[in-house]
C-alpha positions in Angstrom: 8.1 10.9 4.1 7.6 8.4 1.3 6.9 4.7 1.2 5.8 2.2 -1.4 3.6 -0.9 -1.5 3.8 -3.6 -4.2 0.9 -5.9 -5.1 2.0 -9.2 -6.5 0.2 -12.2 -7.9 0.7 -15.8 -7.0 3.7 -16.0 -9.4 5.4 -13.0 -7.8 4.6 -10.6 -10.7 3.5 -7.1 -10.1 -0.3 -6.4 -10.7 -1.2 -3.1 -12.3 -4.2 -0.9 -11.8 -5.1 -2.1 -8.3 -6.4 0.5 -5.9 -4.4 0.4 -2.7 -5.8 2.4 0.3 -3.9 3.2 3.5 -5.4 4.6 6.6 -3.5 6.5 9.3 -5.1 6.9 12.7 -3.3 10.2 13.2 -4.6 11.6 9.9 -8.1 10.5 10.5 -8.4 9.7 6.8 -7.3 7.7 3.8 -4.8 7.9 1.0 -5.4 6.0 -2.2 -3.2 5.2 -5.2 -3.4 2.8 -8.1 -0.5 0.4 -8.8 1.7 1.1 -11.8 2.7 -1.4 -14.5 5.1 -3.1 -12.1 2.6 -3.3 -9.2 3.9 -0.4 -7.1 1.9 2.3 -5.4 3.8 5.1 -3.7 2.5 7.2 -0.9 3.7 10.6 0.5 1.8 11.3 3.6 2.3 14.6 5.3 3.8 14.6 8.8 5.2 11.7 10.7 3.3 8.4 10.9 4.4 5.2 12.6 1.9 2.8 11.2 -0.9 2.4 8.6 -3.5 -0.2 7.7 -3.3 -1.4 4.1 -6.5 -2.3 2.1 -6.8 -3.8 -1.3 -10.3 -4.4 -2.9 -11.7 -3.2 0.5 -10.0 -6.1 2.3 -7.5 -5.4 5.1 -4.2 -7.0 4.1 -2.2 -5.9 7.1 -1.0 -3.2 9.4 2.6 -2.1 9.0 5.0 0.2 10.8 6.6 2.7 8.4 9.7 4.7 8.1 10.8 7.0 5.2 11.8 4.9 2.2 10.2 1.7 3.3 8.8 -0.8 0.8 6.2 -3.6 1.4 4.8 -6.3 -0.8 1.4 -8.0 -0.5 0.3 -11.1 -2.4 -3.2 -11.2 -3.8 -5.3 -13.8 -5.7 -5.6 -13.0 -9.4 -9.5 -13.1 -9.4 
């Protein structure tokens, strides 16, 4: 399974070098990746997961249901 999360600024541009953390209840742990130059972080969790919680800068941005190949975008302030 693979899915991607994009972090964008208020202008809709990808933000690089942002740590994105996802938690899976069924894993009992976290996965973390940094966004690339276009704002994308790609995750490849083992097993089958139906949802994850997405954190950026230790702030919960949302909970999403996932399927293989899904992509999600989250807007952040450019502080």
